[in-house]
Steps between C-alpha positions, in 0.01 A plus 500: 500500500176301485353324807597159352859617448513629862372164630765320287770734637392438865502128455855505362626734770360272777664191344774340702556381855350681801596416860250541785671737742220531756146396564220584735383291665756225545415166343648221708687223315597700195833672425700626204213573259619587149263584215610470135291691252532413131546767236211363290154356545465144386168357367321804641626415853749674723692232690710603800764259626525491880777355700518503880617296800239311701584451862261264685574298813871593482514361142640714222408455135531704184158545333427614146170564336349680207193722540309596187258783445288567191632804317193717531424854605559420874848351454597761243439764763675312783207324668553127555228251609658154558244227434581288807533791736254719685747786478521753220818696439551843352823658380473834678815667375832423339787685347574191281867522593538436868170465695140385469232520764221241497196494724273202549151479633317187602197373675700317770723785621402806689833662413583579136803324368787728407813391311805703400684336210842607386739416221784458758522208739588729792330828591728793573535615858350834403181342367484267799524793746258720303228230494551399864484862618177566309347174626592590860344844460164351392512206736552213250860408567403172676321378188795540265701192406824566320567215257827310496648503148877447529636218289629329819155500666304405195700218344423139568687371807794287398532303822854632548423705810354208697794278396748769609324535834512120553869486418562799736302326777701174457825697499401690814400174678829340393704795630304497823564132552871538412534797741326307785741207455802727549373691807 
């Protein structure tokens, strides 16, 4: 297989949706990061579709953005330099089927950025325990942030929970008033 065929094969195998399972360090205000990788390069650019939840000042909003990289030697070998960012990312390892490990280095952070991406929304308990044990052994457990990815936690709030709480509160107040009238 030629080098170009290997690169084409890697690109196709990475295609699809990846879920951020954990990150080091924690980034406040961001949850539920999903990265969609296309199976082909379009106009000599690799465009990743990102979706995530932004949580600022107790406000929740679903965010989507596209990040494009020129399809050059760097991106073909898993090194990504976003134009608007001071952080560069490198795909460190992947099995193309279930996990991908990405590290980021920037001028503003003393700690390298580490991301574990998976094909599954939820990480198995076995993987969770293995990583936490290793992190504790080397003294990094306090830096790990396990990402929320369940459908319930990552979907846009419907407003039903606050409405149900309000109805419950009104019912409780009504029952309390009724009970006090008969005592």
